[in-house]
N, C-alpha and C positions, 0 to 999 in steps of 0.2 A: 371446817375440817374436810379435806377431800375424800379420805377413805374411811374415816370414823372407826367403828368397831372392827371393820375388815382389816385395818392395819394391825391391830392387836392379834388377830387370828394369823396374819401373815408372819408376824414376829414369832409367835408361839410355834407355828408350823416349822419355820426355819430352825428354831432352837431344837425342836424334837428331831427333825431330819438330821441335823448335825450330830446330835447325841447318838442317834441310831448309826449313822455312818462311821462315827468315831469308834463305837463299840465293835462294829463289824470289821473295820479295817485294823484297828489297834489291838483288839483282844482276840477276836476269832481268827482272822486270816494270818496276822503276824505270828501269833502263838502256834498256829498250825504249820505254817511254812518255815518258820525259824531261820530265815536267811540273814546272815550277818550283813551289816552295813558295809559298804566298800571301805570305809575308814576303820572298821574293826576287823576286817578280813586280813589275815597275816600276809597274803600275797598281794591283794589289791591295795592295801594301805601304803605299800611302797610306791605305788603309781599314782595315788590320789594326792592332789594338792588341797589339803583341808583348809577351809576358810572360816569355819565355825567349830564349836565344840562338837565332837562326834556323837555323843549320846550313847546310852546303854541298850536301847531297844533294838528290835529287828528292823529289817529294811523293807520287806515285801508285805503288803503294798504301802505306798506312801499315804499316811493319814492326812498330811497337808493337802495332797492332791485330791483325795477323796472328799474331804470336808469343803475345800474351796469350790470344787466342781458341783457339789450338792447345792451350795448357795447360788453359784452362777447359773446353773441350769434351771433351778427352781424360779429364781427371780426373772431370768430371761424369758422363761415360758409364761410366767404370770403377766409380764408387762409387754410381751411381744406385739400385741395388737395396738396398744396405746402408744408405746414408745419403741419403735422398731430398732433403734440403736442399742437398746439395753442388752439384748441377747449377744451380739458379737462383741461388745465391750466387756461384758461379764465373762464370756468364755476366754477372751484374750487375757483378762486379768487373772483368771484361775490358771491358765496355761503358764503365764509368767511366774506366778508364785510357785507352781508345781515344778517347772523345769529349773528354777533357781535352786531347788533341793539337789539336783544333779550337779549344778555348777559349783556349789559350795562343798560337795564331796560326801554327802550323807545318804544319797540314794543312787541306784542304777536307773538308767532311762526306763526300763521296763516297769520298775516300781511306780513311777509317776504316770506312765501310760495306763497301766492297769488300775491305778488309783483314780485317774480321770474317768475311765470307763465305768468303774464302780460308782463313783460319785454322780456321774451323769445319769446312770440308771436309777439310783436312789432318788435323785432330784426329779427325774421324770415320773417315777411312781408316786412320789409325794405330790407333785403337781396334779396328776390325774385323780388321785384320791380327793384332794382339796377341791379340784374343779367340779367333780361330780357330786361331792357330798356336802361341801360347806359354803364356799363363798364366791367362786369365780364363775361368772356366767359368760358363756361363749357367745359371740355375736351371731345373730340369726342371719342366714342367707336370705337376701331379699330377691324376689322373683322379678 
């Protein structure tokens, strides 16, 4: 087994980070901002070509963007030294998922941009906490 118990810590950490990001984006920020989704806004709904069910929740910030960027940023940071391709691939994946929310008509672009920034911040903080406290050792600079 390549990572052993560290793999379980990574999975648990990701689950906790997504739970935290979802609560911050979905409950705290959305309920504070209370911006209608473009598909629920009386003016914008006439201009939006809706491709999925609109949903009842608020729009700002996108929880999809926040949650996907938490995972992408965290995993990218964890594996950047061993697998350099993971970080750009993970960020592209999260960006694709995030901006698809605009494409299907349920979010404004600023919703996913702010969600991406929030998720990246939470992912970075999570990485730094785990790096310094639990399991990730940074390579030592050799002289």
